[in-house]
Backbone bond lengths (Angstrom), bond angles and torsions (degrees), N, CA, C in turn:
res aa  C-N    CA-C-N  psi(-1)  N-CA   C-N-CA  omega(-1)  CA-C   N-CA-C  phi
1 M - - - 1.515 - - 1.506 107.49 -
2 S 1.371 113.35 138.68 1.460 121.19 179.39 1.548 108.76 -88.28
3 R 1.322 114.23 103.82 1.452 122.84 -168.38 1.539 114.10 -65.31
4 A 1.277 119.43 -29.82 1.456 121.21 -174.93 1.537 113.35 -102.48
5 V 1.351 115.74 10.13 1.474 118.06 -173.45 1.551 109.76 -118.23
6 A 1.364 112.68 137.60 1.488 121.46 172.98 1.463 108.23 -121.20
7 F 1.337 117.94 137.06 1.473 124.44 172.62 1.522 104.27 -95.95
8 I 1.319 114.11 129.71 1.526 120.33 -179.34 1.561 107.29 -120.99
9 F 1.299 114.22 142.90 1.462 119.93 -173.27 1.544 111.24 -121.02
10 P 1.352 116.99 131.31 1.493 118.95 -175.49 1.485 113.84 -77.28
11 G 1.327 110.66 161.94 1.486 118.27 174.52 1.515 113.89 -111.65
12 Q 1.338 115.25 -159.92 1.499 117.68 -173.08 1.499 109.84 -62.94
13 G 1.305 117.22 144.36 1.435 123.86 -176.43 1.509 111.75 112.37
14 S 1.299 119.96 -17.60 1.413 123.61 179.00 1.555 115.57 -91.20
15 Q 1.274 113.11 -3.79 1.498 118.96 -173.99 1.556 111.39 -71.41
16 K 1.346 114.34 149.34 1.444 122.32 171.69 1.453 112.28 -161.12
17 V 1.303 121.44 142.08 1.434 126.50 -178.05 1.573 111.06 -55.15
18 G 1.285 120.69 127.66 1.392 125.57 -178.03 1.499 114.22 103.78
19 M 1.330 117.55 -8.35 1.435 121.04 -176.54 1.522 114.68 -58.22
20 G 1.325 115.45 134.47 1.462 118.41 179.79 1.530 116.73 84.98
21 R 1.279 117.20 -17.48 1.463 117.56 -173.97 1.546 111.65 -65.18
22 S 1.350 116.79 -44.35 1.443 118.53 -179.07 1.573 111.26 -63.01
23 W 1.329 116.93 -31.96 1.426 119.39 179.35 1.516 109.06 -71.92
24 A 1.325 121.10 -40.71 1.394 121.48 179.84 1.535 109.06 -64.05
25 E 1.316 119.87 -36.21 1.462 122.87 -179.73 1.517 110.53 -72.51
26 A 1.323 118.91 -25.25 1.461 122.41 -176.62 1.491 115.38 -94.10
27 H 1.311 118.16 -28.20 1.444 119.54 -173.72 1.589 112.54 -138.29
28 P 1.298 116.32 127.41 1.486 118.87 -179.50 1.488 115.33 -58.43
29 E 1.312 116.08 -30.94 1.546 121.07 179.89 1.480 110.09 -60.66
30 C 1.377 113.01 -41.19 1.501 119.25 -177.42 1.543 108.02 -69.22
31 R 1.371 115.08 -47.80 1.431 117.77 178.52 1.504 113.16 -55.86
32 E 1.314 118.47 -39.89 1.464 122.04 -178.87 1.592 107.46 -67.72
33 A 1.253 118.62 -34.33 1.445 121.45 179.34 1.534 111.46 -64.75
34 F 1.391 116.52 -42.62 1.385 118.28 178.14 1.556 111.71 -70.69
35 E 1.330 118.53 -28.32 1.409 119.88 175.76 1.535 111.31 -68.21
36 E 1.309 116.92 -37.13 1.465 121.62 173.15 1.509 112.94 -64.52
37 A 1.342 113.54 -40.96 1.467 117.27 178.26 1.499 110.63 -64.17
38 E 1.307 119.38 -39.61 1.432 127.51 178.55 1.497 110.52 -60.10
39 A 1.373 116.13 -41.57 1.435 117.64 179.84 1.532 111.86 -70.64
40 A 1.274 116.37 -31.01 1.541 117.82 -179.93 1.540 109.88 -78.10
41 L 1.361 115.23 -39.16 1.446 119.90 -175.68 1.553 107.04 -137.67
42 P 1.322 116.08 89.01 1.462 118.37 -176.59 1.535 110.87 -58.22
43 G 1.322 115.67 140.41 1.440 121.44 179.27 1.537 112.29 92.62
44 L 1.249 118.09 -9.00 1.504 119.68 -175.57 1.547 112.66 -70.52
45 T 1.290 115.93 -37.63 1.534 119.30 179.54 1.544 107.66 -60.76
46 A 1.295 115.80 -53.62 1.522 120.30 -178.25 1.561 108.64 -55.63
47 L 1.325 117.30 -39.20 1.492 118.30 -178.51 1.514 109.84 -64.96
48 C 1.375 116.86 -43.66 1.491 120.76 -179.70 1.538 109.18 -61.75
49 W 1.317 116.79 -46.49 1.473 118.13 -169.52 1.549 112.56 -90.29
50 E 1.287 121.16 -27.86 1.458 122.60 -174.22 1.517 116.30 -121.34
51 G 1.335 114.96 -11.05 1.511 117.43 -179.02 1.506 111.08 78.74
52 P 1.333 117.40 -151.88 1.483 124.91 10.19 1.473 112.10 -78.11
53 A 1.348 115.41 161.64 1.458 123.42 -168.98 1.564 109.25 -59.14
54 E 1.379 112.99 -42.27 1.508 117.68 -175.46 1.531 110.11 -60.20
55 D 1.353 116.99 -34.92 1.460 119.50 176.59 1.516 112.25 -71.24
56 L 1.323 114.68 -41.24 1.480 121.62 -179.91 1.474 110.62 -60.87
57 Q 1.334 119.22 -31.61 1.449 126.79 -177.78 1.572 112.22 -69.84
58 L 1.290 117.96 -24.09 1.461 122.44 -176.51 1.537 105.26 -63.99
59 T 1.367 115.70 134.91 1.400 120.94 -172.90 1.537 115.13 -58.25
60 A 1.381 114.99 -41.07 1.417 121.88 -177.99 1.629 110.43 -66.78
61 N 1.375 115.04 -21.98 1.401 116.34 175.73 1.553 115.07 -96.32
62 T 1.355 111.32 -36.32 1.455 116.54 -179.60 1.545 112.24 -57.79
63 Q 1.319 117.47 -42.88 1.488 119.39 -173.86 1.529 111.09 -65.40
64 P 1.293 124.14 -51.69 1.459 121.83 178.69 1.522 109.96 -65.17
65 A 1.360 118.26 -33.27 1.509 118.12 179.16 1.465 113.22 -61.16
66 I 1.364 114.87 -47.80 1.470 117.98 -179.46 1.562 110.64 -66.22
67 L 1.267 116.05 -39.10 1.496 120.21 179.64 1.513 109.15 -61.27
68 A 1.323 117.09 -46.83 1.482 118.75 -177.86 1.511 112.35 -63.04
69 T 1.335 114.85 -39.38 1.478 119.88 -178.56 1.525 107.55 -68.63
70 S 1.361 119.45 -43.99 1.401 121.90 -177.84 1.563 111.56 -61.92
71 V 1.297 112.73 -44.77 1.525 118.25 -177.53 1.493 108.20 -66.07
72 A 1.320 120.41 -39.07 1.460 125.05 178.50 1.538 107.69 -60.76
73 I 1.277 120.40 -47.67 1.447 122.28 -177.19 1.524 110.50 -69.50
74 H 1.288 114.98 -37.56 1.486 119.08 175.42 1.563 113.45 -58.81
75 R 1.298 114.03 -37.18 1.561 117.06 -178.74 1.530 109.26 -63.80
76 A 1.404 113.76 -39.94 1.528 114.41 178.75 1.481 108.53 -67.13
77 A 1.288 120.36 -41.95 1.461 123.24 179.86 1.581 112.85 -62.74
78 A 1.342 112.27 -46.34 1.480 119.17 179.83 1.493 115.24 -61.50
79 A 1.334 112.73 -28.36 1.529 117.65 -179.61 1.485 112.43 -76.43
80 R 1.374 116.53 -14.07 1.452 120.19 -170.66 1.570 109.62 -123.83
81 H 1.280 120.01 -14.01 1.426 124.64 -169.19 1.510 111.72 -127.24
82 P 1.347 121.33 137.95 1.426 119.17 175.35 1.581 114.00 -57.30
83 A 1.309 114.36 152.57 1.459 117.50 -179.82 1.541 109.67 -57.95
84 P 1.382 115.74 137.70 1.509 115.70 178.55 1.540 113.35 -73.07
85 A 1.254 113.34 168.70 1.496 117.87 -178.35 1.468 112.63 -69.08
86 L 1.317 116.00 -32.47 1.437 121.53 173.03 1.497 111.35 -160.98
87 V 1.341 117.46 170.49 1.459 120.37 -179.29 1.546 108.35 -130.64
88 A 1.322 116.97 156.59 1.442 125.71 177.77 1.503 112.91 -148.86
89 G 1.329 114.18 157.43 1.513 114.85 175.91 1.481 108.05 -149.00
90 H 1.345 113.36 148.99 1.507 121.63 178.26 1.502 110.87 -86.35
91 S 1.296 119.49 110.15 1.429 124.75 -179.98 1.517 112.54 55.76
92 L 1.304 118.52 -110.51 1.477 121.55 174.74 1.541 110.62 -50.51
93 G 1.276 118.41 -38.36 1.485 122.30 178.20 1.502 113.23 -54.44
94 E 1.248 121.06 -22.10 1.486 119.84 177.50 1.517 112.34 -63.22
95 Y 1.327 115.95 -29.96 1.428 121.90 177.85 1.602 109.21 -69.09
96 S 1.284 115.19 -44.80 1.459 122.85 175.35 1.539 107.03 -54.85
97 A 1.362 117.90 -50.53 1.378 121.46 -174.78 1.533 111.49 -60.25
98 L 1.306 114.65 -41.14 1.527 120.77 177.02 1.538 112.72 -60.28
99 V 1.323 112.64 -39.97 1.471 118.33 176.57 1.561 111.39 -62.65
100 A 1.356 110.79 -48.76 1.453 116.31 179.60 1.507 114.56 -59.87
101 A 1.372 114.95 -32.29 1.468 122.18 177.29 1.512 118.13 -79.17
102 G 1.368 109.91 -3.47 1.490 116.00 -177.26 1.522 114.76 76.53
103 A 1.272 121.16 11.97 1.486 125.85 178.11 1.507 111.93 -83.57
104 L 1.250 121.64 -27.60 1.435 125.46 -171.23 1.529 110.92 -132.50
105 D 1.288 121.20 124.88 1.509 124.49 173.23 1.531 112.37 -57.13
106 F 1.315 116.55 134.80 1.437 121.54 -176.24 1.582 112.15 -57.69
107 G 1.261 114.39 -46.65 1.483 119.11 -179.70 1.532 112.94 -62.20
108 D 1.360 114.67 -40.80 1.425 121.50 174.40 1.501 109.63 -61.59
109 A 1.246 118.69 -47.01 1.479 124.73 -179.41 1.602 110.62 -54.34
110 L 1.344 110.59 -51.14 1.443 116.26 179.24 1.507 116.66 -55.80
111 R 1.337 111.05 -46.56 1.500 118.30 179.74 1.595 110.19 -67.03
112 L 1.334 115.95 -36.12 1.439 119.71 178.37 1.527 113.35 -64.99
113 V 1.360 114.41 -45.80 1.473 116.48 -174.84 1.591 110.85 -78.86
114 R 1.373 116.12 -19.79 1.470 114.90 167.65 1.518 110.42 -67.02
115 R 1.310 118.92 -43.16 1.417 118.11 179.20 1.535 112.01 -73.57
116 R 1.298 117.45 -29.40 1.424 120.82 177.93 1.543 109.03 -64.05
117 G 1.333 118.16 -39.38 1.410 121.10 178.06 1.585 109.99 -64.38
118 E 1.314 113.71 -47.97 1.516 116.47 -179.84 1.524 111.59 -58.78
119 L 1.378 116.51 -42.08 1.446 117.08 -176.77 1.538 109.34 -70.95
120 M 1.293 119.53 -36.00 1.426 118.17 177.03 1.532 112.66 -63.56
121 Q 1.363 114.19 -37.87 1.500 115.28 178.52 1.537 111.70 -68.44
122 E 1.341 115.37 -35.05 1.439 121.70 -174.89 1.566 110.23 -76.15
123 A 1.251 117.14 -21.68 1.394 121.64 -175.26 1.562 115.08 -61.17
124 V 1.288 113.69 -40.39 1.490 122.92 -176.57 1.485 108.90 -131.89
125 P 1.320 122.61 122.50 1.429 122.73 179.81 1.571 112.34 -54.68
126 V 1.302 119.14 145.53 1.448 122.16 -179.90 1.539 108.18 -59.01
127 G 1.313 114.06 132.16 1.415 121.59 -179.36 1.504 117.61 95.49
128 E 1.330 115.52 -16.63 1.479 120.94 178.47 1.521 113.63 -86.28
129 G 1.324 116.14 -25.65 1.473 121.39 179.17 1.471 111.45 -110.24
130 G 1.378 116.45 170.69 1.454 121.28 176.93 1.426 111.83 -168.68
131 M 1.306 116.10 168.88 1.526 123.87 178.51 1.494 107.79 -138.94
132 A 1.334 115.04 151.42 1.448 119.36 177.48 1.579 106.22 -143.00
133 A 1.360 113.57 138.79 1.469 121.60 172.95 1.519 109.85 -95.19
134 I 1.360 115.55 125.85 1.471 122.23 -176.50 1.552 103.89 -109.60
135 L 1.336 116.94 118.22 1.429 122.95 -178.98 1.576 107.70 -114.12
136 G 1.330 110.19 134.91 1.471 116.22 172.30 1.532 114.56 99.92
137 L 1.282 118.25 -1.10 1.523 123.62 175.95 1.528 104.69 -118.05
138 D 1.342 112.72 149.84 1.496 115.44 174.87 1.440 109.45 -78.06
139 A 1.370 115.22 169.62 1.441 125.44 -169.27 1.548 108.62 -63.15
140 V 1.330 116.66 -45.89 1.471 120.69 -178.87 1.542 113.50 -56.47
141 A 1.324 112.32 -43.31 1.512 118.31 177.07 1.493 112.24 -60.25
142 V 1.337 113.38 -42.81 1.509 120.02 -178.77 1.569 107.75 -66.40
143 E 1.352 119.25 -41.33 1.461 120.79 -178.39 1.569 107.24 -60.07
144 E 1.348 115.89 -44.70 1.384 121.06 -176.41 1.578 112.33 -64.60
145 L 1.243 119.76 -43.60 1.410 120.66 -177.90 1.530 111.17 -74.27
146 A 1.399 117.64 -30.68 1.453 118.96 174.44 1.571 109.81 -61.86
147 E 1.274 111.93 -45.56 1.521 116.06 -178.88 1.587 109.39 -60.75
148 E 1.262 114.97 -40.74 1.491 119.93 -178.93 1.529 109.67 -67.50
149 A 1.331 116.78 -39.91 1.472 120.46 -176.96 1.570 108.26 -72.51
150 A 1.284 122.61 -24.32 1.426 120.33 -175.96 1.555 112.85 -70.98
151 G 1.302 114.56 -37.39 1.533 116.00 179.42 1.529 105.68 71.85
152 E 1.363 116.12 -156.13 1.457 121.65 -174.44 1.491 113.06 -95.99
153 S 1.290 119.84 -22.33 1.518 120.92 -169.49 1.507 111.94 -113.97
154 E 1.373 119.97 -4.45 1.457 119.96 -174.03 1.614 105.62 -134.05
155 H 1.262 109.46 154.95 1.569 115.24 -179.67 1.491 110.25 -106.03
156 C 1.336 114.04 140.28 1.447 123.27 169.67 1.512 106.71 -151.18
157 G 1.369 118.13 126.36 1.462 118.54 -178.94 1.506 106.36 -154.93
158 V 1.307 112.54 173.80 1.575 118.21 179.37 1.517 107.78 -72.57
159 A 1.305 112.14 134.10 1.506 118.67 178.09 1.573 109.26 -111.55
160 N 1.339 117.74 -34.73 1.443 117.74 179.39 1.555 109.49 -140.47
161 Y 1.411 116.63 124.11 1.365 122.63 167.57 1.564 106.75 -92.43
162 N 1.306 113.88 87.86 1.512 119.83 -170.60 1.497 111.96 -80.06
163 E 1.259 117.53 -46.17 1.538 124.03 177.82 1.509 107.14 -158.83
164 P 1.291 116.77 167.38 1.505 122.24 -168.42 1.574 110.98 -51.24
165 R 1.323 117.17 -37.29 1.456 119.64 -174.28 1.501 110.04 -119.27
166 Q 1.409 119.15 28.71 1.442 121.93 174.41 1.487 106.37 -144.84
167 T 1.396 114.91 110.88 1.463 120.41 -174.63 1.507 105.41 -129.33
168 V 1.300 120.48 136.73 1.398 124.95 179.05 1.528 112.83 -103.80
169 V 1.302 122.30 134.05 1.492 124.70 175.55 1.453 106.89 -113.00
170 A 1.341 113.79 154.02 1.478 123.17 176.89 1.469 109.70 -142.83
171 G 1.389 111.03 161.97 1.464 115.43 174.55 1.509 107.99 152.47
172 H 1.326 118.37 -155.84 1.457 122.34 171.97 1.536 113.89 -52.37
173 R 1.337 118.61 135.55 1.391 117.79 -168.73 1.549 112.43 -61.10
174 A 1.380 115.93 -39.26 1.508 119.18 -178.28 1.511 108.29 -64.89
175 A 1.368 120.35 -40.21 1.418 122.21 178.72 1.533 113.00 -63.72
176 V 1.375 114.06 -44.34 1.494 120.10 176.96 1.559 109.40 -59.41
177 E 1.304 118.46 -42.06 1.497 116.86 179.60 1.515 109.57 -67.44
178 R 1.355 119.32 -34.76 1.494 117.13 176.44 1.498 108.86 -66.94
179 A 1.398 118.86 -38.67 1.438 117.90 177.58 1.494 113.28 -58.18
180 A 1.347 116.92 -41.15 1.421 122.11 -178.99 1.548 112.20 -65.11
181 E 1.304 113.21 -36.73 1.509 116.63 177.29 1.534 111.06 -68.62
182 L 1.350 113.24 -43.40 1.500 116.66 179.25 1.537 110.15 -62.61
183 A 1.348 117.30 -35.76 1.470 120.30 -179.79 1.570 108.69 -64.61
184 R 1.236 116.35 -41.77 1.487 121.08 179.54 1.489 111.12 -61.15
185 E 1.380 113.62 -43.73 1.513 119.89 178.03 1.480 112.51 -60.63
186 R 1.379 117.03 -32.46 1.451 120.91 -175.06 1.450 114.42 -97.73
187 G 1.381 116.17 17.07 1.434 119.80 169.61 1.522 117.80 94.90
188 A 1.350 116.95 13.94 1.361 116.97 173.14 1.509 116.24 -62.44
189 K 1.347 118.37 139.98 1.457 120.33 179.66 1.523 110.73 -62.19
190 R 1.287 115.28 -41.00 1.478 117.82 175.74 1.489 107.89 -152.95
191 A 1.363 116.98 153.69 1.447 122.10 172.65 1.487 105.88 -139.32
192 L 1.311 115.33 107.42 1.481 119.08 -167.49 1.496 110.83 -113.45
193 I 1.318 118.78 121.32 1.450 120.03 169.30 1.534 111.18 -67.16
194 L 1.342 117.38 128.52 1.481 120.18 -169.63 1.500 108.04 -89.12
195 P 1.350 118.24 145.14 1.450 122.91 173.30 1.542 113.88 -76.77
196 V 1.283 115.96 65.48 1.516 117.72 179.82 1.456 106.84 -121.05
197 S 1.394 112.93 159.74 1.436 119.45 -176.37 1.507 116.93 -94.50
198 A 1.324 117.03 -1.68 1.500 120.76 -178.53 1.516 107.94 -157.59
199 P 1.385 116.13 156.25 1.453 119.70 179.22 1.534 112.48 -88.77
200 F 1.384 109.55 80.87 1.529 115.88 -176.03 1.447 114.00 -61.26
201 H 1.349 117.96 151.49 1.469 125.10 176.78 1.577 111.80 57.84
202 S 1.277 116.37 27.31 1.478 118.20 171.77 1.540 107.80 -111.22
203 K 1.338 111.39 174.72 1.513 119.86 -179.18 1.543 108.47 -65.06
204 L 1.382 115.04 -24.85 1.477 117.48 -179.27 1.544 111.57 -69.54
205 M 1.347 118.14 -7.79 1.439 119.55 174.16 1.520 117.72 -88.24
206 A 1.398 113.24 7.52 1.455 118.63 178.96 1.529 112.78 -52.57
207 P 1.357 121.31 -42.82 1.503 119.98 177.84 1.517 109.32 -60.80
208 A 1.312 123.28 -34.51 1.437 127.25 -178.53 1.591 104.35 -66.88
209 R 1.311 116.89 -47.49 1.508 118.80 179.68 1.543 109.42 -57.29
210 L 1.288 116.89 -47.13 1.484 120.32 -178.29 1.473 111.48 -64.19
211 G 1.287 120.42 -33.33 1.448 122.14 178.16 1.468 113.53 -76.35
212 L 1.340 116.94 -34.78 1.487 122.12 179.31 1.423 116.20 -77.44
213 A 1.331 118.64 -33.04 1.483 125.63 -175.28 1.515 113.09 -49.95
214 P 1.336 118.34 -49.90 1.492 118.41 -177.07 1.530 110.39 -66.46
215 L 1.306 117.79 -30.45 1.565 121.36 178.66 1.515 109.19 -66.95
216 L 1.311 112.04 -41.95 1.554 118.90 179.81 1.444 111.49 -66.97
217 E 1.366 116.43 -41.56 1.483 123.38 -177.25 1.510 109.06 -66.55
218 S 1.363 118.78 -32.14 1.431 118.80 178.52 1.522 117.46 -88.09
219 T 1.338 114.96 2.33 1.400 121.15 -178.97 1.499 109.68 -98.85
220 Q 1.366 119.58 140.15 1.400 125.33 178.96 1.538 110.16 -72.73
221 F 1.357 114.26 130.83 1.494 123.17 175.96 1.458 104.94 -124.54
222 L 1.322 118.91 124.96 1.435 125.69 171.80 1.495 111.03 -96.53
223 D 1.321 115.07 163.52 1.541 119.58 176.86 1.499 104.47 -71.68
224 P 1.376 114.42 131.21 1.491 119.03 -175.51 1.564 110.70 -70.03
225 R 1.277 116.14 150.98 1.498 123.20 -178.63 1.556 110.12 -69.90
226 M 1.313 117.63 -23.57 1.486 124.18 173.54 1.487 108.63 -141.90
227 P 1.320 115.30 159.03 1.513 117.02 -179.79 1.601 112.22 -57.57
228 V 1.336 114.48 146.34 1.464 120.40 177.68 1.495 108.28 -119.85
229 M 1.307 117.54 122.72 1.496 121.29 175.90 1.497 107.30 -70.63
230 T 1.338 116.03 140.61 1.446 122.72 176.29 1.496 110.62 -106.60
231 N 1.319 117.62 141.06 1.481 124.18 179.03 1.516 109.26 -65.54
232 V 1.332 119.57 -39.70 1.442 122.58 -165.81 1.557 110.41 -75.83
233 D 1.391 115.31 -30.18 1.483 117.90 -179.38 1.491 117.17 -115.68
234 A 1.380 114.85 -7.11 1.441 121.92 -175.03 1.450 114.79 50.61
235 R 1.351 116.28 42.69 1.393 123.06 -179.40 1.548 107.54 -146.80
236 P 1.347 119.65 153.30 1.455 121.69 -177.28 1.468 113.13 -77.95
237 V 1.289 120.06 148.34 1.409 124.80 171.97 1.520 109.41 -118.36
238 T 1.363 115.82 153.38 1.395 119.06 -173.80 1.575 114.12 -127.69
239 T 1.377 113.89 4.36 1.490 119.79 178.12 1.533 107.86 -125.31
240 G 1.352 111.96 155.89 1.482 119.44 175.30 1.482 111.00 -63.40
241 A 1.304 118.30 -42.69 1.425 120.98 -179.12 1.552 111.52 -59.67
242 E 1.305 117.26 -46.69 1.517 120.04 176.13 1.542 111.51 -58.94
243 A 1.320 114.10 -40.33 1.452 116.16 -177.70 1.497 112.30 -65.70
244 R 1.383 115.78 -42.53 1.526 120.80 179.85 1.521 105.44 -59.69
245 A 1.377 117.10 -51.26 1.494 118.59 -173.32 1.488 109.87 -59.60
246 A 1.317 117.15 -39.65 1.501 118.23 -177.40 1.567 108.42 -65.68
247 L 1.306 120.00 -37.92 1.466 121.22 179.93 1.519 109.70 -64.65
248 I 1.347 120.59 -35.95 1.446 119.95 179.87 1.519 107.78 -66.85
249 R 1.326 119.23 -45.15 1.494 119.66 -175.00 1.483 111.30 -72.54
250 Q 1.375 117.48 -24.68 1.426 121.45 178.94 1.459 119.15 -58.46
251 V 1.344 115.55 -30.84 1.484 120.00 -173.68 1.468 114.64 -56.34
252 D 1.362 118.08 -42.90 1.473 119.73 -177.24 1.578 109.90 -121.57
253 S 1.315 115.06 31.61 1.453 120.53 171.49 1.483 112.49 -124.36
254 P 1.355 118.33 157.14 1.441 121.85 -178.31 1.524 114.21 -62.41
255 V 1.308 117.53 149.67 1.496 124.12 172.47 1.531 104.41 -87.06
256 R 1.341 113.90 114.77 1.493 119.23 -178.09 1.497 109.58 -98.19
257 W 1.333 116.52 69.24 1.440 125.37 -174.99 1.534 109.41 -70.99
258 V 1.260 119.09 -37.97 1.473 120.24 -176.70 1.528 110.65 -63.12
259 E 1.315 113.58 -50.11 1.475 121.53 177.90 1.489 109.65 -61.45
260 S 1.313 119.67 -36.71 1.463 122.65 -176.02 1.541 108.76 -64.91
261 V 1.356 113.88 -49.69 1.470 118.51 -179.91 1.518 113.98 -64.63
262 E 1.374 115.17 -41.09 1.455 121.63 175.06 1.565 111.75 -57.81
263 W 1.293 118.71 -39.87 1.450 122.66 176.93 1.468 110.40 -65.69
264 M 1.347 116.23 -47.42 1.465 120.80 -175.65 1.531 108.86 -62.33
265 A 1.340 115.22 -47.60 1.522 117.55 -178.75 1.469 116.19 -71.72
266 G 1.333 114.61 -18.00 1.458 118.58 -178.60 1.492 108.41 -104.99
267 E 1.296 119.04 -91.85 1.486 120.89 -173.35 1.502 111.81 -60.61
268 G 1.415 117.98 -30.38 1.420 120.13 -177.85 1.544 115.12 -81.68
269 G 1.343 113.28 -10.31 1.484 114.85 171.13 1.603 111.28 76.04
270 I 1.315 120.47 11.80 1.425 121.97 -174.76 1.546 109.78 -81.92
271 T 1.366 112.63 128.72 1.464 118.13 178.01 1.598 112.16 -111.73
272 N 1.322 112.89 -21.12 1.489 117.54 -177.40 1.504 109.74 -122.76
273 F 1.357 119.63 125.10 1.402 122.11 176.90 1.518 108.85 -115.23
274 V 1.347 113.85 127.53 1.466 120.58 -176.19 1.490 109.27 -112.67
275 E 1.288 120.22 112.51 1.505 123.82 178.32 1.510 108.37 -78.56
276 V 1.309 114.00 120.98 1.487 121.10 -176.92 1.468 110.67 -112.82
277 G 1.366 118.91 99.33 1.433 122.31 -174.23 1.500 108.61 150.84
278 P 1.380 116.39 -175.64 1.424 122.34 -179.31 1.601 109.99 -72.30
279 G 1.254 118.45 144.69 1.435 121.05 173.70 1.487 118.35 86.88
280 T 1.315 116.94 179.12 1.447 124.78 -179.59 1.532 114.14 -131.65
281 V 1.361 117.13 20.09 1.421 121.86 -174.52 1.549 110.98 -62.50
282 L 1.313 116.53 -50.56 1.428 119.09 -172.06 1.553 112.44 -66.43
283 A 1.307 115.17 -35.43 1.525 118.54 -179.63 1.540 107.64 -59.63
284 G 1.385 113.44 -42.19 1.462 115.79 -176.86 1.561 111.75 -68.87
285 L 1.376 116.94 -33.09 1.426 116.05 176.92 1.462 112.68 -70.72
286 V 1.370 118.82 -37.24 1.506 124.27 -179.92 1.502 106.22 -60.29
287 R 1.328 119.65 -46.66 1.485 121.03 -176.47 1.515 113.10 -57.73
288 R 1.316 114.31 -33.31 1.441 119.60 -176.61 1.537 111.93 -87.30
289 I 1.308 116.61 -7.08 1.472 121.92 177.76 1.564 109.65 -99.41
290 A 1.331 111.86 -50.28 1.479 121.23 -175.29 1.538 106.30 -121.93
291 S 1.414 116.07 86.80 1.431 118.61 -173.76 1.481 117.22 -58.36
292 D 1.293 120.81 -23.23 1.442 125.52 -175.86 1.474 111.15 -88.70
293 A 1.355 117.88 -10.81 1.392 117.67 -177.06 1.579 115.40 -71.95
294 R 1.272 119.03 151.32 1.419 123.21 174.22 1.499 107.84 -95.97
295 T 1.339 120.98 143.65 1.425 122.66 -175.45 1.511 106.54 -134.48
296 L 1.370 114.44 153.54 1.448 122.06 176.75 1.470 107.52 -151.85
297 S 1.384 121.05 128.55 1.416 126.32 176.46 1.530 109.99 -104.55
298 L 1.282 117.70 122.36 1.504 122.28 -179.40 1.556 107.15 -83.95
299 T 1.332 116.24 70.17 1.392 121.79 -179.83 1.536 113.83 -76.02
300 E 1.332 116.31 -32.09 1.426 122.26 -174.76 1.547 106.62 -142.60
301 P 1.391 114.97 158.71 1.479 116.93 -173.85 1.516 111.51 -62.33
302 D 1.313 122.04 -27.77 1.494 119.01 -179.69 1.521 113.87 -67.74
303 K 1.350 115.53 -12.01 1.404 118.74 176.44 1.600 114.66 -69.51
304 L 1.332 113.80 -18.27 1.446 118.68 179.83 1.503 111.91 -60.42
305 A 1.305 114.72 -31.77 1.491 118.51 178.22 1.514 108.42 -63.31
306 E 1.307 120.70 -45.76 1.411 124.62 174.92 1.508 114.34 -58.34
307 L 1.276 115.59 -39.36 1.508 120.43 175.41 1.489 108.61 -58.12
308 L 1.276 119.92 -52.52 1.426 124.65 -176.38 1.515 111.87 -61.08
309 E 1.363 117.04 -37.10 1.447 123.51 176.71 1.533 110.10 -64.48
310 Q 1.314 115.12 -40.00 1.471 120.36 177.62 1.503 110.73 -61.71
311 E 1.258 115.74 -42.57 1.408 122.77 -176.40 1.526 111.68 -65.16
312 D 1.336 115.65 -41.23 1.444 120.77 172.99 1.491 113.87 -58.13
313 E 1.340 116.38 -37.66 1.416 122.19 -177.62 1.536 109.03 -73.53
314 V 1.303 116.95 -39.33 1.463 122.62 177.15 1.495 109.70 -58.13
315 N 1.304 118.29 -40.62 1.497 121.99 -173.67 1.501 111.07 -90.77
316 A 1.330 116.66 -4.47 1.495 116.97 -175.06 1.504 110.91 -69.74
C-alpha cells in the first residue's frame, strides 16, 4: 500500500464528450470496465464517447457516465500502482471511491447513481432551484450572506465547501440570486450563477434523500479495503455500514471538501493526491487547500507514467 498517496474521484461538472475512450483503446482493463457499464446501463458507453453533449449534461446521464469513466481509469491505475492509503470523492465521486475500495459493486453503483440523478432532478422543478459559486470570500462570510438571502420563506445555504475562498450556495433560485448580489456587494471577486438543473446538496434535496435511502439500504456494502473519506463528515470510514449511512446523508448535506483535504494532508499523512477520472478540477482545489501537496490528474493514458514516477519518489 502506498502510504502517502490518496486517489480522489471527481463529481458532476467534469464530464466531456469523448471521456474514457483513449483509456479503453490503450488498456484492456478500461475496455472491460466500459463493457460492464454497458451491460448495466445500455447506451452509456456511446454517450461517454460520442455524446451528444446535451444528453451527457442531463443529471441522470452525467452521474453514471462520470462514474464509469472514473472506474475505468482506476482499473488501469490499480493494475500498475500500489493501493493508495485512502480514497475520497467529491459528491458523486464518493460512489467511484467506494467502488475503487471494493465496498460497492460497480453495476450496483451505476444503477444507484442513475436513480440518484433522477431523484435529484425530480426533487425540485426545473427553474425553481439554483446554485451560485462565490469566489473571494471566506466560508463564514458566505454562510452569513446565504442565511440573510434566504429570508423566512425560501432556502439558501452552503452546498459545497470547495476551497478556502470558493464556496457554493444552493436553494430557491430567487434566494440564490439574492445571495450572489449580496456577495458582490461585500467584495466577492466573483459570484456566478451555475448552469445546473437542480440545487444539489441543499435542504431542497430532502425528497431525493428519502427516495434514495431505501435503494441504498437494500444494496450490499462491504467493508472497504482502505479508508474512504466521506463528504458529509469529512472523516474516513472503514465499514460498509458507515459508508452507506454517509451516502444517504450526503444527498441534502454540504460537501465538506476543504475539511476532507485538510484531514488527509494533516492527520492522514497524505502528500500526493491523484485525481482519477475526467478533468482536473479536484487537483486545482487540492493545491489551494494544501499548498505543499503534490497533485496529478489522470486525464490521459500517458499520465500513468507520471503516476509511477511519483510512486518511485514516494518510496525513495
